[in-house]
C-alpha positions as CSV (number, residue, x, y, z in Angstrom):
1,M,126.0,179.9,101.0
2,I,126.2,179.6,97.0
3,Y,127.5,176.7,95.7
4,V,127.8,176.0,91.8
5,F,128.4,173.2,89.8
6,K,129.5,171.6,86.5
7,T,127.2,168.6,86.4
8,S,127.5,165.3,84.2
9,V,123.4,166.1,84.6
10,D,122.6,167.0,80.1
11,N,118.8,164.8,80.0
12,Q,115.6,164.2,82.0
13,T,116.5,161.4,83.1
14,K,119.2,162.2,85.0
15,F,117.9,165.2,86.1
16,E,115.0,163.8,87.7
17,S,117.8,160.8,89.4
18,A,120.1,164.1,90.4
19,S,116.8,165.8,91.6
20,A,116.0,163.2,94.1
21,L,119.4,162.1,95.5
22,L,119.2,166.6,96.0
23,N,115.7,166.3,97.5
24,Q,117.2,163.6,100.4
25,L,120.6,164.8,101.0
26,L,120.0,169.4,100.3
27,P,116.1,169.1,101.7
28,E,116.4,172.4,103.9
29,S,118.3,173.5,100.8
30,Q,117.9,175.6,97.7
31,W,118.8,174.0,94.2
32,N,118.8,174.6,90.7
33,F,120.4,173.6,87.7
34,D,120.5,175.4,84.3
35,L,120.7,172.2,81.6
36,E,120.9,175.2,79.1
37,D,124.1,176.3,79.9
38,C,127.4,174.2,77.9
39,D,128.1,172.3,81.6
40,N,125.1,171.9,82.6
41,I,125.4,174.6,85.9
42,L,123.8,173.5,89.0
43,R,123.7,175.8,91.9
44,V,122.7,175.6,95.4
45,D,122.4,177.6,98.6
46,S,123.0,176.0,102.0
47,E,124.5,176.6,104.8
48,L,126.2,173.3,105.2
49,N,128.9,171.2,102.9
50,V,127.8,170.8,100.1
51,A,130.3,170.2,97.9
52,E,131.7,166.9,100.9
53,L,127.7,166.0,100.0
54,L,128.1,165.6,96.8
55,Q,131.4,164.2,96.3
56,N,131.0,160.9,96.9
57,N,127.9,160.0,95.0
58,T,127.0,157.7,91.2
59,I,124.3,159.3,90.0
60,F,125.8,162.2,88.5
61,D,129.6,163.8,88.1
62,C,130.1,166.9,89.6
63,I,132.9,169.4,90.3
64,E,132.9,172.9,91.7
65,L,133.9,175.9,89.7
66,E,135.2,179.1,91.7
């Protein structure tokens, strides 16, 4: 399933922190950021419930888009 999130990842430092978290939480999933988009989009392709996993992270804010 593809999940799409609006995020607060807007610079290299936040990207590196978010990447480390995503690699830890979702080792079998594919993900990418579009930091050129005004909403700093994160797309995740995963069989896991990604929204639930990211809901309480303290690294970056994210809101699932429909």
